[in-house]
N, C-alpha and C positions, 0 to 999 in steps of 0.2 A: 592390705585385704587380699586373700587367697582368690583365685578364680571362682571356686565354688561358692564361697561368702559372697563374691561380688554377684554372681548370679542369681543369688537367693535376694539379694538386695535390689538388684534391677527389676526383679520380676513381683515384688512386694508392692502392696498399695501404696499411695502416696503419704498416706497418714503414718504407715508403719516406717516408712523412710525417713518422715520427719522426726520419729520418735528415736531411730538409730541416729540421725545426724546430732539430735539433741545429746544422746548419750556421749558421742565422741566429742561434743562442745563441752560437756562437763569434764571430760579428760583434759581437754586443752585447757580449760579454764583453773583446774587445779594445777596445771604446769605453770600456768602464766601469772596467777594471781595467789601464790602461796601464801602462808601465814604470816610473812613480814610485809606483804604488799603495802599496806598503809604505813607502816614505818618508812620503807624506802620513798615511797612517794612524799611522805613529810619532808625526808631529808633533802629531796631535790628541791622541793618548794622553798626551802631554806637556803640551799646553795646557789639557786638562781638570782638571788638578790646580793651575793658576795661582790666585792670590788675586785678588779683585775688582780691587785696584790694578794688578796685574799683566796682568790682562785688558784693563782700560781702555786701558793703554798700548800693548798689543799691536793693540788695534782701532783706536787713533788712528793707528798706522803703516800699517797694512791700508788705512784710509780714504784717508789722504793720497797712498798708492802707487795707490789706484784712481782718485782725482781727477786726478792728474797724468796718468795713461794715458788717461783718458776725454777731458780738455780737449785733449791733443796728437793723439790717435790716431782719436777717434770722430766724425765728422761732426756728429751731433746737438748733442753737447756743445761742440765747438770753435766751431759756428757761433752757438750760444748765448752762449757765452764772448765772442765777437767782438762780437756785437749789443749785450752789457750791458757791455762793457769790464771784464770781469772775467779775472784773471789767476790763475794757480796758486799765487802766493804770498799770495793772499787767503785761503787755507784753512790753518790752523794746527792743527785737532783736529777730531775727529768732531762737536763741538759747532756746527761752521761748517756743517753739511750743510744746515740752513735756507737757506743762499744759493743754493741749487740749487733748479730748478723741480721740482714734481712732474708725473711722466710719466703721462699718462692713456692708457687702453688703446686708444682710438681713434688717438692719434698712433703708438703702437707698430704698431697693424695696419695704418695706411694706408701706412708706408713703414719696414718693419724694417730695410732695409738702411741707413738712416742710423745705426743703432745698432750696426753692424757696424764691428769695429775695422779699421783699414787694412791692418794687418800680415796678418791671415786672409784678408781679401778679395784682396789681392795674391798671396798665396801659394795661393788657393783650399784653405785648410787648414781646412775646416770642414764640418758637416753641418747639416741642419735637422731640429729637433723640431717636433711640431705639437700644438697643444692646442686644444680648443672654447673656452677662455675662460669668462669669468663669464656672458656671455649666450648662448653657444652659437655666436658667432660664430669662425670659424677665426683662429688667431693662429699664426705662424711665429716660432720661436726658433732662433737660430743658435748654434753650440757647436762646440768643437774637443775632440781627444781629452784634452788635458792637463786642461781644465776640467772635462769629463765624469769623469775620474779623480778628480779633487780632489773633485768632489760626491760621489762613490759612496764615499769614504773616510768620510764620515759615516754612510751606512747600514752599513759595516763596523764603525766604532766602536759604534753603537747595537746592532747584532747581538752584538758581543763581551759587551755588559752582559749577554746572556742566554747565554752559553755557546757561541755559534755562531762558526764560521770558515769559511774557504773550502772545506773539506770537507764541510760539513753539507749535509744533503738539504733539499728544499725542494718545497712545493706551492703553486702560485699560481692565484688566481683573478681575471683581469682581463679586459679587453675585446678581446684579440686573437682574431681568427677563425681557431680551429686545426683546425676541422673544417666541414663543409657544414650551414648552418642547418637545412636539411631532413631532415637525418639524424636518426632516431628510436630509434637503436640503439646500445649502448654498443661500445667504450670512448668516453666523453666528455672525453677526455683524450689528450694527446700527450707524449711524454717527450723533453726536452732532456738527451741523455747527456752532454753537455759540461758543462753547469752542475748536473747532478744536480737537475733541475727537472721535475717533473710539472706541466705547463700543463693546467689544467682549465676547460673552457668555462663561461662564465658565463651563455651564452644558451640551455643545455640544463637548467636547474635546475627542472624540473617535478616536480610531486609523485611522478609514477610514475619519474622518474629519480634521485631522492635516495638510494634505497637504494644503486644503485651508487657514488654519490660516497662514501657513507659507508664501505662495504666496501672499496672502493679505498684510502681513506686510512687505515683500520685495517689494511689488510694492509702497506700501505708504511711507515706510522709514519715521516713525515717529522720531521725537527727543528724544521722552521719551516713554518708556514702563513701565507701572506700575500695579501692581496686586498682588493677591496672589501667594506667591512662588511655592505653588503646581501647579497653573495654568501655571504660565510661564515655570516651569520645563517641563511639559507635551510637550510643544514646542521645548524646548531645547532638551529633550530627542529624539524627531522625528529628529531633524538636526544632532544629534550625531550619531543616529544609521544608518541614511542614508548618512552619511558623505556630507551634503549639505554645500554651502558656509554660513557664519555665518552672521546674522542679525546685523546691524550698526546703532543702534540709539546713542545719545549721552550719555545716561544713562539708565540703567535698574533699577527699584526701587521695592523693595519687601516689603510688608507690611500687618499687619492684620492677619498674621500667623507667628509661628516660621519658620526662614529661616534654613533648615538643612544643614548640612556640606555636605552631598551628593548630595544636590539639588545646592548648590552654585559652587561645582565643575564642575557640567555639565552645568550650566547656563554661568559661566565665559568662559568655553572653547567654546561655541557656539553662543555667543554674543560679538562682537567687541567693548565692552563698559563697564564702570565701574558698578559692581552690588552695589547697596547701599541699605543696610537694614535700613527701618524706624521701629520704635516701640512707639507706643502710646495707647489710649484707647478713647472711645466715651466720657467719662466723662471729657475729655480735663483737666486731672490732671497732665499730663507730656508730654513731647515730647522728643524723642531721635532719632538720626539718625546718620549713618557713615559720617565722614568728607572725604575730599579729599585723607586722608592717610590711609583710611580703619578703624580708630578707631570709635568706637561706643560711641559718646557722648550724655549725657542728656544736653538739652537746658536749662541752668539755670534760664532765663528769663520766661520761660514757668510755671516754678513750683519748689518744692523742693522735694527730694526724700530721704525718710529714709529706712533704711534696718533693721528689727527687728526679734526677736526669736518669738515663739509661745505664749510668755507672754507678748509680746509687748515691749520687752527689747530691747535696741539698740544693734546691732551686732557690732563687730570691724570692721574698714575698711579692706575690702579683704576677709572678711567672708560671706558666703550665708546666705540669711535669706529673709523673706517676705517683700514685697515692699509694702510701704505706702506712698501715694503722697499728696501733697498739690498743689493745681492748683493756678496760679496767673492771669489766663485769664479769665475764665468764672465767671463774677460777676453777672450774673443772678442766677447761682446755685452754689455758692462757695462751693467747697468740700476741707476741711482741714483735713489732716491725713485720707486719703481714703485708706481703705484695697483693694489694687489692685487685688490681688489674683495670683501673681506671685512670683516665687523665683528668686532673682537675686544676682548679687555680684557686687559691686562697687570697684573701685582700685583708688589708690593715684598717679598713674602713670601721666606723662604728655605726651603730644601727640606734634609731629613735626608740626601740624597746628599752634600753639602758642596760641589758643584760651584757654580761663580761663573756660573751660567747663568740669565737672565731666566726668571721664571715666567709662563706663558701660562695665565691664568685660565680664559679662555673664548673660544670661537669660536663667535659667535652664527649664523654663515652668510653665505651670499653675499647681497650688497645687494638683489638682485632676488628673493630668496626670503624675507625677512622680512615676516611677516605683520602688518597693522594692523587696528585697529577702526575702524568708520565716522569716529570723530573723530580719528583719526590716531595713535593710541597703539600702539606696538609689541607685539605678543603672542608675540614669540620663535617657536620651531619648533614649539609644542604639543605635543612629544614626551612630556612626563611623562604626558599623559592615558592613554597607552597602556601606561605601565610597569606590569608586574605584572599586567596584564589578561588573562585567559585568554580563550581562544575567537577572537582575532584573528591571522591568519597574516601578513597584510601589509596596510599602509596607504599611501594618498597623499593629501595635502590640497591643494587647488587653491582659492586664492582668485581666482574668477571676476569679482568685483566688491568695491567696498569695504564692501558689506553681505551679501556671500554666500561661504560656503564650502562646497565640495563635498568629501565624503569618499568615496574608493573604498576598499572593504574586502573583502579576502579572508579570509572566516571560516571556522573549522571547527565541528564538530557541538557543542562547548562553548558557542557564542555563541548567547544567546536575546533575547528581547524584554527582559527585566530588564537584560541586560548592555547592550543598547543604550541603554536609559533612563539607566543609570549614566554610560556615555560622554557622551551628550548633556548630562547634568548637569555634568560636569567640564569640558566645553568651554563651557558657558554660563557657568561662573564665570570663565572667562578671557576670553571675547569679549563679555560683556553681552548684553542682551536685543535689542539692535538689529540683530544679525548672524543672517541665514538660514542654517540648517544643513541640508544635504541630504547623505543617506547612500545610496550606490549600492553594492550588493553585486555584485561580479564574481568570476569564475573564476580571473583571474590579472591582473598589472599589468605590463605590458610594460617592460623596460629601454629606456634610450635606445640610440641607434645605437652609441655607444661601450662599450656593455656596463655603462655605470653605472646606478644606480637613484636618480632624485630623488624624495624623499619629500615634498617641500614645493615647491610650485609657485606663484608669484605671478604673475597675468596682468593685473593692474591697473596702468594707466599712473600715473606719479608725478603 
């Protein structure tokens, strides 16, 4: 939106803003739920009941179709195949994926058009999605309506597991600017009439404003609440501290950020609904979510996930490594062996849900946000030290040097000197004595420009 259009929008009455939000919602709906939406959802409802052998055969065929398309129609892969004297017939199954190179984010960022299919380029039948990427550097992803529709069928299937459909009402807490950042009075939300979606601002979740958010959600009673876990957590913490009746949607979905254990504990206590974590990326290279039994699964029809070490060698099942994803969905910009930028762990365990879906045991976080001790040992996200600890409203951990951690803490009246000493003790158990730990108490911790909240920041160069 241009500055002058934004100015007109911000100065318009709320009703007009709701109409404009609804118009944009209609545009998104057409992109996400195209004419084949029901067909793609029906296909997913069929494939989710496949046996492991049937799923493997299905995925082999998907991969071969993808490779043929990429080597023939996509400049990056076509040029690579020519330079390395590789032919489509060299690929027989998904096991041959290691013959292809790992695509690093800098390659994708430097010239995204090299990954765009000739067909959609010639027809100009694509649109652009943007993401900040792992390191905050902008990354443009191209997509067409058909691929986007296929991608959103996975959301429809996941929502269906919890009794939702196209007629279900929704409240969202994401990073869209739906009102002036300077506005200090409610309503802190706008309504998309077309999609039955209450868009709530993630930028106005101050302590003074939280009562308005709670009352609006209580009166609306949406079937679904979805958003950044850090935003949902703010409302959950308000309910918990004030001992208010829980909110009762059919499901709460957290996405686009790592859901911390301390956040999950309070959200589950203050919402009488399943809390479902969803994990994916703007590149549409993979899709993961929790099932009804709480297990995090990769949806195998969406793509293939590898776990590799720093030299791109396969890590044994059950070991942690770098996520490398191959997407079966976005044929406008197919990405094969895309370097995701996360450290993950896959598992060979099965789930009571009965689906032949891989189990994603752990997402440790972004590569640049994994903390280490001065001698190089990974410390993880340190989230367990805050779990169940009263008096802490919000935290951010910054590793500013190899031997220095800075904690920003928004505390409430229950946090005292004894609680601080307990926290330091738990941290020392994980960091060792060689780490300097500095605690700074602040009134608030600002979100990033995209409305997300980073709880762990690593500022140390490798």
